[in-house]
PDB file with one MODEL, atoms N, CA, C and O in Angstrom:
MODEL        1
ATOM      1  N   UNK A   1      40.238  62.284 122.482  1.00  0.00           N
ATOM      2  CA  UNK A   1      40.265  63.781 122.747  1.00  0.00           C
ATOM      3  C   UNK A   1      39.034  64.530 121.954  1.00  0.00           C
ATOM      4  O   UNK A   1      38.744  64.393 120.765  1.00  0.00           O
ATOM      5  N   UNK A   2      38.365  65.390 122.974  1.00  0.00           N
ATOM      6  CA  UNK A   2      37.246  65.960 122.219  1.00  0.00           C
ATOM      7  C   UNK A   2      37.769  66.892 121.020  1.00  0.00           C
ATOM      8  O   UNK A   2      38.974  67.031 120.811  1.00  0.00           O
ATOM      9  N   UNK A   3      36.914  67.438 120.351  1.00  0.00           N
ATOM     10  CA  UNK A   3      37.238  68.027 119.178  1.00  0.00           C
ATOM     11  C   UNK A   3      37.648  69.735 119.898  1.00  0.00           C
ATOM     12  O   UNK A   3      38.527  70.354 119.298  1.00  0.00           O
ATOM     13  N   UNK A   4      37.165  70.241 120.825  1.00  0.00           N
ATOM     14  CA  UNK A   4      37.708  71.457 121.440  1.00  0.00           C
ATOM     15  C   UNK A   4      39.060  71.294 121.828  1.00  0.00           C
ATOM     16  O   UNK A   4      39.925  72.084 121.449  1.00  0.00           O
ATOM     17  N   UNK A   5      39.306  70.306 122.570  1.00  0.00           N
ATOM     18  CA  UNK A   5      40.618  70.123 122.852  1.00  0.00           C
ATOM     19  C   UNK A   5      41.702  69.854 121.742  1.00  0.00           C
ATOM     20  O   UNK A   5      42.887  70.182 121.805  1.00  0.00           O
ATOM     21  N   UNK A   6      41.175  69.304 120.883  1.00  0.00           N
ATOM     22  CA  UNK A   6      42.183  69.340 119.602  1.00  0.00           C
ATOM     23  C   UNK A   6      42.178  70.575 118.988  1.00  0.00           C
ATOM     24  O   UNK A   6      43.271  70.957 118.568  1.00  0.00           O
ATOM     25  N   UNK A   7      41.193  71.320 118.825  1.00  0.00           N
ATOM     26  CA  UNK A   7      41.303  72.627 118.318  1.00  0.00           C
ATOM     27  C   UNK A   7      42.184  73.595 119.020  1.00  0.00           C
ATOM     28  O   UNK A   7      42.896  74.421 118.447  1.00  0.00           O
ATOM     29  N   UNK A   8      42.080  73.426 120.342  1.00  0.00           N
ATOM     30  CA  UNK A   8      43.036  74.159 121.218  1.00  0.00           C
ATOM     31  C   UNK A   8      44.455  73.679 121.130  1.00  0.00           C
ATOM     32  O   UNK A   8      45.387  74.475 121.254  1.00  0.00           O
ATOM     33  N   UNK A   9      44.630  72.498 120.936  1.00  0.00           N
ATOM     34  CA  UNK A   9      45.956  72.103 121.022  1.00  0.00           C
ATOM     35  C   UNK A   9      46.743  72.435 119.602  1.00  0.00           C
ATOM     36  O   UNK A   9      47.906  72.836 119.567  1.00  0.00           O
ATOM     37  N   UNK A  10      45.957  72.214 118.496  1.00  0.00           N
ATOM     38  CA  UNK A  10      46.390  72.741 117.208  1.00  0.00           C
ATOM     39  C   UNK A  10      46.712  74.055 116.997  1.00  0.00           C
ATOM     40  O   UNK A  10      47.654  74.341 116.257  1.00  0.00           O
ATOM     41  N   UNK A  11      46.040  74.917 117.563  1.00  0.00           N
ATOM     42  CA  UNK A  11      46.357  76.355 117.630  1.00  0.00           C
ATOM     43  C   UNK A  11      47.346  76.603 118.456  1.00  0.00           C
ATOM     44  O   UNK A  11      48.296  77.270 118.045  1.00  0.00           O
ATOM     45  N   UNK A  12      47.327  76.220 119.501  1.00  0.00           N
ATOM     46  CA  UNK A  12      48.419  76.736 120.566  1.00  0.00           C
ATOM     47  C   UNK A  12      49.970  76.183 119.956  1.00  0.00           C
ATOM     48  O   UNK A  12      50.998  76.859 119.995  1.00  0.00           O
ATOM     49  N   UNK A  13      49.857  74.816 119.402  1.00  0.00           N
ATOM     50  CA  UNK A  13      51.199  74.430 118.787  1.00  0.00           C
ATOM     51  C   UNK A  13      51.617  75.254 117.401  1.00  0.00           C
ATOM     52  O   UNK A  13      52.782  75.463 117.060  1.00  0.00           O
ATOM     53  N   UNK A  14      50.685  75.588 116.827  1.00  0.00           N
ATOM     54  CA  UNK A  14      50.886  76.356 115.619  1.00  0.00           C
ATOM     55  C   UNK A  14      51.132  77.831 115.483  1.00  0.00           C
ATOM     56  O   UNK A  14      51.847  78.315 114.606  1.00  0.00           O
ATOM     57  N   UNK A  15      50.362  78.658 116.596  1.00  0.00           N
ATOM     58  CA  UNK A  15      50.282  79.743 116.312  1.00  0.00           C
ATOM     59  C   UNK A  15      50.766  80.241 117.738  1.00  0.00           C
ATOM     60  O   UNK A  15      50.717  81.463 117.880  1.00  0.00           O
ATOM     61  N   UNK A  16      51.155  79.616 118.654  1.00  0.00           N
ATOM     62  CA  UNK A  16      51.675  80.277 119.942  1.00  0.00           C
ATOM     63  C   UNK A  16      50.830  81.481 120.208  1.00  0.00           C
ATOM     64  O   UNK A  16      51.351  82.596 120.221  1.00  0.00           O
ATOM     65  N   UNK A  17      49.649  81.326 120.405  1.00  0.00           N
ATOM     66  CA  UNK A  17      48.810  82.647 120.786  1.00  0.00           C
ATOM     67  C   UNK A  17      49.098  83.221 122.258  1.00  0.00           C
ATOM     68  O   UNK A  17      49.399  82.472 123.187  1.00  0.00           O
ATOM     69  N   UNK A  18      48.992  84.486 122.381  1.00  0.00           N
ATOM     70  CA  UNK A  18      48.767  85.332 123.674  1.00  0.00           C
ATOM     71  C   UNK A  18      47.616  85.080 124.317  1.00  0.00           C
ATOM     72  O   UNK A  18      47.470  85.012 125.537  1.00  0.00           O
ATOM     73  N   UNK A  19      46.711  84.926 123.395  1.00  0.00           N
ATOM     74  CA  UNK A  19      45.387  84.784 124.015  1.00  0.00           C
ATOM     75  C   UNK A  19      44.492  83.686 122.892  1.00  0.00           C
ATOM     76  O   UNK A  19      44.487  83.769 121.664  1.00  0.00           O
ATOM     77  N   UNK A  20      43.823  82.744 123.686  1.00  0.00           N
ATOM     78  CA  UNK A  20      43.239  81.722 123.069  1.00  0.00           C
ATOM     79  C   UNK A  20      42.052  81.360 123.690  1.00  0.00           C
ATOM     80  O   UNK A  20      42.178  80.847 124.802  1.00  0.00           O
ATOM     81  N   UNK A  21      40.968  81.494 123.263  1.00  0.00           N
ATOM     82  CA  UNK A  21      39.628  81.029 123.718  1.00  0.00           C
ATOM     83  C   UNK A  21      38.758  80.412 122.771  1.00  0.00           C
ATOM     84  O   UNK A  21      38.455  81.004 121.735  1.00  0.00           O
ATOM     85  N   UNK A  22      38.210  78.952 123.113  1.00  0.00           N
ATOM     86  CA  UNK A  22      37.658  78.164 122.093  1.00  0.00           C
ATOM     87  C   UNK A  22      36.267  77.907 123.023  1.00  0.00           C
ATOM     88  O   UNK A  22      36.119  77.439 124.151  1.00  0.00           O
ATOM     89  N   UNK A  23      35.520  78.321 122.232  1.00  0.00           N
ATOM     90  CA  UNK A  23      33.963  78.335 123.153  1.00  0.00           C
ATOM     91  C   UNK A  23      32.957  77.520 122.122  1.00  0.00           C
ATOM     92  O   UNK A  23      32.589  77.865 120.999  1.00  0.00           O
ATOM     93  N   UNK A  24      32.673  76.473 122.777  1.00  0.00           N
ATOM     94  CA  UNK A  24      31.667  75.448 121.972  1.00  0.00           C
ATOM     95  C   UNK A  24      30.106  76.150 122.190  1.00  0.00           C
ATOM     96  O   UNK A  24      29.482  76.381 123.225  1.00  0.00           O
ATOM     97  N   UNK A  25      29.819  76.346 120.978  1.00  0.00           N
ATOM     98  CA  UNK A  25      28.291  77.151 121.010  1.00  0.00           C
ATOM     99  C   UNK A  25      27.282  76.294 120.340  1.00  0.00           C
ATOM    100  O   UNK A  25      26.168  76.694 119.999  1.00  0.00           O
ATOM    101  N   UNK A  26      27.709  75.171 120.182  1.00  0.00           N
ATOM    102  CA  UNK A  26      26.681  73.924 119.624  1.00  0.00           C
ATOM    103  C   UNK A  26      25.366  74.099 120.317  1.00  0.00           C
ATOM    104  O   UNK A  26      24.364  74.162 119.605  1.00  0.00           O
ATOM    105  N   UNK A  27      25.247  74.184 121.570  1.00  0.00           N
ATOM    106  CA  UNK A  27      23.821  74.169 122.481  1.00  0.00           C
ATOM    107  C   UNK A  27      22.940  75.282 121.843  1.00  0.00           C
ATOM    108  O   UNK A  27      21.730  75.086 121.736  1.00  0.00           O
ATOM    109  N   UNK A  28      23.499  76.433 121.420  1.00  0.00           N
ATOM    110  CA  UNK A  28      22.842  77.383 120.758  1.00  0.00           C
ATOM    111  C   UNK A  28      22.060  77.171 119.525  1.00  0.00           C
ATOM    112  O   UNK A  28      21.097  77.885 119.247  1.00  0.00           O
ATOM    113  N   UNK A  29      22.485  76.152 118.749  1.00  0.00           N
ATOM    114  CA  UNK A  29      22.052  75.976 117.481  1.00  0.00           C
ATOM    115  C   UNK A  29      21.121  74.480 117.227  1.00  0.00           C
ATOM    116  O   UNK A  29      20.899  73.821 116.211  1.00  0.00           O
ATOM    117  N   UNK A  30      20.746  74.329 118.556  1.00  0.00           N
ATOM    118  CA  UNK A  30      19.616  73.028 118.355  1.00  0.00           C
ATOM    119  C   UNK A  30      18.737  73.426 117.441  1.00  0.00           C
ATOM    120  O   UNK A  30      18.228  74.547 117.434  1.00  0.00           O
ATOM    121  N   UNK A  31      18.486  72.434 116.534  1.00  0.00           N
ATOM    122  CA  UNK A  31      17.519  72.472 115.631  1.00  0.00           C
ATOM    123  C   UNK A  31      17.724  73.246 114.191  1.00  0.00           C
ATOM    124  O   UNK A  31      17.031  73.184 113.175  1.00  0.00           O
ATOM    125  N   UNK A  32      18.931  74.001 114.466  1.00  0.00           N
ATOM    126  CA  UNK A  32      19.547  74.374 113.316  1.00  0.00           C
ATOM    127  C   UNK A  32      20.119  73.261 112.281  1.00  0.00           C
ATOM    128  O   UNK A  32      19.976  72.083 112.610  1.00  0.00           O
ATOM    129  N   UNK A  33      20.679  73.525 111.202  1.00  0.00           N
ATOM    130  CA  UNK A  33      21.353  72.750 110.289  1.00  0.00           C
ATOM    131  C   UNK A  33      22.767  72.587 110.675  1.00  0.00           C
ATOM    132  O   UNK A  33      23.462  73.547 111.008  1.00  0.00           O
ATOM    133  N   UNK A  34      23.244  71.221 110.623  1.00  0.00           N
ATOM    134  CA  UNK A  34      24.592  70.901 110.935  1.00  0.00           C
ATOM    135  C   UNK A  34      24.463  70.533 112.696  1.00  0.00           C
ATOM    136  O   UNK A  34      25.385  69.926 113.240  1.00  0.00           O
ATOM    137  N   UNK A  35      23.545  70.859 113.287  1.00  0.00           N
ATOM    138  CA  UNK A  35      23.655  70.438 114.784  1.00  0.00           C
ATOM    139  C   UNK A  35      23.490  68.986 114.900  1.00  0.00           C
ATOM    140  O   UNK A  35      22.518  68.438 114.380  1.00  0.00           O
ATOM    141  N   UNK A  36      24.341  68.356 115.523  1.00  0.00           N
ATOM    142  CA  UNK A  36      24.414  66.830 115.923  1.00  0.00           C
ATOM    143  C   UNK A  36      24.203  66.668 117.665  1.00  0.00           C
ATOM    144  O   UNK A  36      24.748  67.333 118.546  1.00  0.00           O
ATOM    145  N   UNK A  37      23.449  65.809 117.770  1.00  0.00           N
ATOM    146  CA  UNK A  37      23.478  65.584 119.332  1.00  0.00           C
ATOM    147  C   UNK A  37      24.565  65.222 120.051  1.00  0.00           C
ATOM    148  O   UNK A  37      25.230  64.228 119.757  1.00  0.00           O
ATOM    149  N   UNK A  38      24.867  66.088 121.165  1.00  0.00           N
ATOM    150  CA  UNK A  38      26.266  65.817 121.809  1.00  0.00           C
ATOM    151  C   UNK A  38      27.115  66.981 121.495  1.00  0.00           C
ATOM    152  O   UNK A  38      28.121  67.183 122.175  1.00  0.00           O
ATOM    153  N   UNK A  39      26.814  67.720 120.576  1.00  0.00           N
ATOM    154  CA  UNK A  39      27.471  69.005 120.500  1.00  0.00           C
ATOM    155  C   UNK A  39      28.729  68.953 119.551  1.00  0.00           C
ATOM    156  O   UNK A  39      28.873  68.138 118.640  1.00  0.00           O
ATOM    157  N   UNK A  40      29.449  69.758 119.837  1.00  0.00           N
ATOM    158  CA  UNK A  40      31.039  69.906 119.161  1.00  0.00           C
ATOM    159  C   UNK A  40      30.695  70.088 117.879  1.00  0.00           C
ATOM    160  O   UNK A  40      31.193  69.208 117.176  1.00  0.00           O
ATOM    161  N   UNK A  41      30.038  70.876 117.270  1.00  0.00           N
ATOM    162  CA  UNK A  41      29.657  71.152 115.906  1.00  0.00           C
ATOM    163  C   UNK A  41      29.815  72.769 115.474  1.00  0.00           C
ATOM    164  O   UNK A  41      30.119  73.084 114.323  1.00  0.00           O
ATOM    165  N   UNK A  42      29.599  73.645 116.419  1.00  0.00           N
ATOM    166  CA  UNK A  42      29.553  75.130 116.435  1.00  0.00           C
ATOM    167  C   UNK A  42      30.506  75.634 117.437  1.00  0.00           C
ATOM    168  O   UNK A  42      30.438  75.413 118.646  1.00  0.00           O
ATOM    169  N   UNK A  43      31.539  76.437 116.734  1.00  0.00           N
ATOM    170  CA  UNK A  43      32.509  76.987 117.730  1.00  0.00           C
ATOM    171  C   UNK A  43      32.718  78.253 117.452  1.00  0.00           C
ATOM    172  O   UNK A  43      32.389  78.711 116.357  1.00  0.00           O
ATOM    173  N   UNK A  44      33.309  79.017 118.426  1.00  0.00           N
ATOM    174  CA  UNK A  44      33.802  80.355 118.378  1.00  0.00           C
ATOM    175  C   UNK A  44      35.053  80.483 118.856  1.00  0.00           C
ATOM    176  O   UNK A  44      35.231  80.323 120.064  1.00  0.00           O
ATOM    177  N   UNK A  45      36.193  80.808 117.956  1.00  0.00           N
ATOM    178  CA  UNK A  45      37.711  81.104 118.552  1.00  0.00           C
ATOM    179  C   UNK A  45      37.889  82.532 118.364  1.00  0.00           C
ATOM    180  O   UNK A  45      37.631  83.214 117.372  1.00  0.00           O
ATOM    181  N   UNK A  46      38.455  82.922 119.669  1.00  0.00           N
ATOM    182  CA  UNK A  46      39.172  84.047 119.936  1.00  0.00           C
ATOM    183  C   UNK A  46      40.649  84.021 120.063  1.00  0.00           C
ATOM    184  O   UNK A  46      41.165  83.408 120.998  1.00  0.00           O
ATOM    185  N   UNK A  47      41.282  84.580 119.276  1.00  0.00           N
ATOM    186  CA  UNK A  47      42.771  84.229 119.212  1.00  0.00           C
ATOM    187  C   UNK A  47      43.648  85.457 118.848  1.00  0.00           C
ATOM    188  O   UNK A  47      43.377  86.151 117.868  1.00  0.00           O
ATOM    189  N   UNK A  48      44.620  85.687 119.594  1.00  0.00           N
ATOM    190  CA  UNK A  48      45.699  86.449 119.512  1.00  0.00           C
ATOM    191  C   UNK A  48      47.025  86.080 119.198  1.00  0.00           C
ATOM    192  O   UNK A  48      47.479  85.250 119.986  1.00  0.00           O
ATOM    193  N   UNK A  49      47.935  86.500 118.128  1.00  0.00           N
ATOM    194  CA  UNK A  49      49.186  85.630 117.882  1.00  0.00           C
ATOM    195  C   UNK A  49      50.067  86.543 117.115  1.00  0.00           C
ATOM    196  O   UNK A  49      49.636  87.033 116.072  1.00  0.00           O
ATOM    197  N   UNK A  50      51.124  86.784 117.488  1.00  0.00           N
ATOM    198  CA  UNK A  50      51.982  87.626 116.687  1.00  0.00           C
ATOM    199  C   UNK A  50      52.424  87.024 115.422  1.00  0.00           C
ATOM    200  O   UNK A  50      52.905  87.725 114.531  1.00  0.00           O
ATOM    201  N   UNK A  51      52.275  85.711 115.304  1.00  0.00           N
ATOM    202  CA  UNK A  51      52.352  84.748 114.067  1.00  0.00           C
ATOM    203  C   UNK A  51      51.490  85.346 112.906  1.00  0.00           C
ATOM    204  O   UNK A  51      51.819  85.196 111.729  1.00  0.00           O
ATOM    205  N   UNK A  52      50.336  86.052 113.304  1.00  0.00           N
ATOM    206  CA  UNK A  52      49.149  86.530 112.250  1.00  0.00           C
ATOM    207  C   UNK A  52      49.668  87.889 111.871  1.00  0.00           C
ATOM    208  O   UNK A  52      49.073  88.403 110.924  1.00  0.00           O
ATOM    209  N   UNK A  53      50.835  88.714 112.507  1.00  0.00           N
ATOM    210  CA  UNK A  53      50.962  90.026 112.174  1.00  0.00           C
ATOM    211  C   UNK A  53      51.307  90.216 110.504  1.00  0.00           C
ATOM    212  O   UNK A  53      52.005  89.502 109.785  1.00  0.00           O
ATOM    213  N   UNK A  54      50.659  91.271 110.223  1.00  0.00           N
ATOM    214  CA  UNK A  54      50.863  91.466 108.792  1.00  0.00           C
ATOM    215  C   UNK A  54      49.847  90.844 107.779  1.00  0.00           C
ATOM    216  O   UNK A  54      49.722  91.148 106.592  1.00  0.00           O
ATOM    217  N   UNK A  55      49.085  89.829 108.556  1.00  0.00           N
ATOM    218  CA  UNK A  55      48.143  89.088 107.572  1.00  0.00           C
ATOM    219  C   UNK A  55      46.902  89.786 107.541  1.00  0.00           C
ATOM    220  O   UNK A  55      46.469  90.437 108.492  1.00  0.00           O
ATOM    221  N   UNK A  56      46.224  89.622 106.235  1.00  0.00           N
ATOM    222  CA  UNK A  56      44.818  90.406 106.227  1.00  0.00           C
ATOM    223  C   UNK A  56      43.909  89.428 106.922  1.00  0.00           C
ATOM    224  O   UNK A  56      44.329  88.329 107.283  1.00  0.00           O
ATOM    225  N   UNK A  57      42.650  89.824 107.116  1.00  0.00           N
ATOM    226  CA  UNK A  57      41.656  88.971 107.790  1.00  0.00           C
ATOM    227  C   UNK A  57      41.418  87.406 106.972  1.00  0.00           C
ATOM    228  O   UNK A  57      41.211  86.310 107.492  1.00  0.00           O
ATOM    229  N   UNK A  58      41.515  87.712 105.737  1.00  0.00           N
ATOM    230  CA  UNK A  58      41.133  86.500 104.942  1.00  0.00           C
ATOM    231  C   UNK A  58      42.470  85.821 104.974  1.00  0.00           C
ATOM    232  O   UNK A  58      42.217  84.623 104.850  1.00  0.00           O
ATOM    233  N   UNK A  59      43.775  85.986 105.079  1.00  0.00           N
ATOM    234  CA  UNK A  59      44.960  85.270 104.971  1.00  0.00           C
ATOM    235  C   UNK A  59      44.635  84.524 106.569  1.00  0.00           C
ATOM    236  O   UNK A  59      44.579  83.302 106.705  1.00  0.00           O
ATOM    237  N   UNK A  60      44.448  85.462 107.659  1.00  0.00           N
ATOM    238  CA  UNK A  60      44.224  84.604 108.999  1.00  0.00           C
ATOM    239  C   UNK A  60      43.330  83.631 109.002  1.00  0.00           C
ATOM    240  O   UNK A  60      43.599  82.593 109.605  1.00  0.00           O
ATOM    241  N   UNK A  61      42.261  83.760 108.418  1.00  0.00           N
ATOM    242  CA  UNK A  61      41.195  82.615 108.514  1.00  0.00           C
ATOM    243  C   UNK A  61      41.612  81.700 107.674  1.00  0.00           C
ATOM    244  O   UNK A  61      41.158  80.599 107.986  1.00  0.00           O
ATOM    245  N   UNK A  62      42.491  81.669 106.447  1.00  0.00           N
ATOM    246  CA  UNK A  62      42.816  80.513 105.779  1.00  0.00           C
ATOM    247  C   UNK A  62      44.013  79.913 106.549  1.00  0.00           C
ATOM    248  O   UNK A  62      44.259  78.731 106.308  1.00  0.00           O
ATOM    249  N   UNK A  63      44.673  80.462 107.306  1.00  0.00           N
ATOM    250  CA  UNK A  63      45.925  79.953 108.231  1.00  0.00           C
ATOM    251  C   UNK A  63      45.043  79.023 109.099  1.00  0.00           C
ATOM    252  O   UNK A  63      45.291  77.824 109.233  1.00  0.00           O
ATOM    253  N   UNK A  64      44.137  79.570 109.601  1.00  0.00           N
ATOM    254  CA  UNK A  64      43.507  78.752 110.943  1.00  0.00           C
ATOM    255  C   UNK A  64      42.577  77.376 110.128  1.00  0.00           C
ATOM    256  O   UNK A  64      42.568  76.209 110.519  1.00  0.00           O
ATOM    257  N   UNK A  65      41.940  77.863 109.075  1.00  0.00           N
ATOM    258  CA  UNK A  65      41.221  76.761 108.407  1.00  0.00           C
ATOM    259  C   UNK A  65      42.283  75.494 107.937  1.00  0.00           C
ATOM    260  O   UNK A  65      42.044  74.287 107.975  1.00  0.00           O
ATOM    261  N   UNK A  66      43.246  76.023 107.589  1.00  0.00           N
ATOM    262  CA  UNK A  66      44.300  74.953 106.953  1.00  0.00           C
ATOM    263  C   UNK A  66      45.000  74.132 108.254  1.00  0.00           C
ATOM    264  O   UNK A  66      45.503  73.016 108.126  1.00  0.00           O
ATOM    265  N   UNK A  67      44.949  74.818 109.427  1.00  0.00           N
ATOM    266  CA  UNK A  67      45.504  74.093 110.670  1.00  0.00           C
ATOM    267  C   UNK A  67      44.592  73.160 111.110  1.00  0.00           C
ATOM    268  O   UNK A  67      44.887  72.028 111.494  1.00  0.00           O
ATOM    269  N   UNK A  68      43.180  73.760 111.044  1.00  0.00           N
ATOM    270  CA  UNK A  68      41.880  73.133 111.598  1.00  0.00           C
ATOM    271  C   UNK A  68      41.079  72.001 110.414  1.00  0.00           C
ATOM    272  O   UNK A  68      39.967  71.500 110.588  1.00  0.00           O
ATOM    273  N   UNK A  69      41.894  71.801 109.321  1.00  0.00           N
ATOM    274  CA  UNK A  69      41.246  71.194 108.200  1.00  0.00           C
ATOM    275  C   UNK A  69      40.593  70.037 108.603  1.00  0.00           C
ATOM    276  O   UNK A  69      39.429  69.869 108.238  1.00  0.00           O
ATOM    277  N   UNK A  70      41.217  69.110 109.381  1.00  0.00           N
ATOM    278  CA  UNK A  70      40.952  67.761 109.876  1.00  0.00           C
ATOM    279  C   UNK A  70      39.515  67.718 110.456  1.00  0.00           C
ATOM    280  O   UNK A  70      38.627  66.945 110.096  1.00  0.00           O
ATOM    281  N   UNK A  71      39.425  68.746 111.488  1.00  0.00           N
ATOM    282  CA  UNK A  71      38.448  68.924 112.321  1.00  0.00           C
ATOM    283  C   UNK A  71      37.291  69.661 111.646  1.00  0.00           C
ATOM    284  O   UNK A  71      36.217  69.447 112.209  1.00  0.00           O
ATOM    285  N   UNK A  72      37.224  70.532 110.510  1.00  0.00           N
ATOM    286  CA  UNK A  72      36.440  71.146 109.768  1.00  0.00           C
ATOM    287  C   UNK A  72      35.800  69.851 108.945  1.00  0.00           C
ATOM    288  O   UNK A  72      34.580  69.724 109.040  1.00  0.00           O
ATOM    289  N   UNK A  73      36.508  68.908 108.166  1.00  0.00           N
ATOM    290  CA  UNK A  73      36.116  67.997 107.712  1.00  0.00           C
ATOM    291  C   UNK A  73      35.284  66.931 108.382  1.00  0.00           C
ATOM    292  O   UNK A  73      34.365  66.378 107.778  1.00  0.00           O
ATOM    293  N   UNK A  74      35.537  66.701 109.368  1.00  0.00           N
ATOM    294  CA  UNK A  74      35.366  65.717 110.351  1.00  0.00           C
ATOM    295  C   UNK A  74      33.699  65.949 111.153  1.00  0.00           C
ATOM    296  O   UNK A  74      32.748  65.174 111.054  1.00  0.00           O
ATOM    297  N   UNK A  75      33.742  67.119 111.853  1.00  0.00           N
ATOM    298  CA  UNK A  75      32.499  67.150 112.590  1.00  0.00           C
ATOM    299  C   UNK A  75      32.257  68.549 112.731  1.00  0.00           C
ATOM    300  O   UNK A  75      31.072  68.753 112.995  1.00  0.00           O
ATOM    301  N   UNK A  76      33.062  69.768 112.638  1.00  0.00           N
ATOM    302  CA  UNK A  76      32.756  70.914 112.904  1.00  0.00           C
ATOM    303  C   UNK A  76      31.897  71.551 111.785  1.00  0.00           C
ATOM    304  O   UNK A  76      32.388  71.616 110.658  1.00  0.00           O
ATOM    305  N   UNK A  77      30.612  72.040 112.021  1.00  0.00           N
ATOM    306  CA  UNK A  77      29.744  72.699 111.021  1.00  0.00           C
ATOM    307  C   UNK A  77      30.005  74.109 110.968  1.00  0.00           C
ATOM    308  O   UNK A  77      29.839  74.672 109.887  1.00  0.00           O
ATOM    309  N   UNK A  78      30.400  74.787 111.995  1.00  0.00           N
ATOM    310  CA  UNK A  78      30.385  76.237 112.027  1.00  0.00           C
ATOM    311  C   UNK A  78      31.574  76.872 112.748  1.00  0.00           C
ATOM    312  O   UNK A  78      31.655  76.715 113.966  1.00  0.00           O
ATOM    313  N   UNK A  79      32.488  77.565 112.104  1.00  0.00           N
ATOM    314  CA  UNK A  79      33.658  78.160 113.136  1.00  0.00           C
ATOM    315  C   UNK A  79      33.842  79.604 112.923  1.00  0.00           C
ATOM    316  O   UNK A  79      34.473  79.992 111.940  1.00  0.00           O
ATOM    317  N   UNK A  80      33.264  80.549 113.896  1.00  0.00           N
ATOM    318  CA  UNK A  80      33.286  81.818 114.053  1.00  0.00           C
ATOM    319  C   UNK A  80      34.789  82.300 114.428  1.00  0.00           C
ATOM    320  O   UNK A  80      35.325  81.625 115.306  1.00  0.00           O
ATOM    321  N   UNK A  81      35.498  83.303 113.923  1.00  0.00           N
ATOM    322  CA  UNK A  81      36.874  83.500 114.194  1.00  0.00           C
ATOM    323  C   UNK A  81      36.793  85.135 114.565  1.00  0.00           C
ATOM    324  O   UNK A  81      36.293  85.976 113.818  1.00  0.00           O
ATOM    325  N   UNK A  82      37.381  85.403 115.862  1.00  0.00           N
ATOM    326  CA  UNK A  82      37.596  86.650 116.105  1.00  0.00           C
ATOM    327  C   UNK A  82      39.413  86.498 116.291  1.00  0.00           C
ATOM    328  O   UNK A  82      40.049  85.979 117.208  1.00  0.00           O
ATOM    329  N   UNK A  83      39.818  87.070 115.225  1.00  0.00           N
ATOM    330  CA  UNK A  83      41.591  86.688 115.421  1.00  0.00           C
ATOM    331  C   UNK A  83      42.073  88.207 115.086  1.00  0.00           C
ATOM    332  O   UNK A  83      41.494  89.213 114.677  1.00  0.00           O
ATOM    333  N   UNK A  84      43.282  87.921 115.420  1.00  0.00           N
ATOM    334  CA  UNK A  84      44.326  89.328 115.353  1.00  0.00           C
ATOM    335  C   UNK A  84      45.575  89.098 116.083  1.00  0.00           C
ATOM    336  O   UNK A  84      45.688  88.175 116.890  1.00  0.00           O
ATOM    337  N   UNK A  85      46.543  89.950 115.802  1.00  0.00           N
ATOM    338  CA  UNK A  85      47.963  89.942 116.483  1.00  0.00           C
ATOM    339  C   UNK A  85      48.077  90.154 118.133  1.00  0.00           C
ATOM    340  O   UNK A  85      49.179  90.150 118.682  1.00  0.00           O
TER     341      UNK A  85
ENDMDL
END
């Protein structure tokens, strides 16, 4: 399973979002630090979930980083987050 699919699957399972977009921005970073041929290194996640209600921006980020811990250690170099309830 591709990294993008794993990210989508985990976020859908854990946060039950009303909106989820996972965008692979790797090709925009060719020649930059962390870029690997074949992509799947730089992602943007746009997510809206009631499970994040009442959490600060930092708490939302920590929640997502914990869910995606394996992917962040394995291959993902950069993760841009646009999150809310």
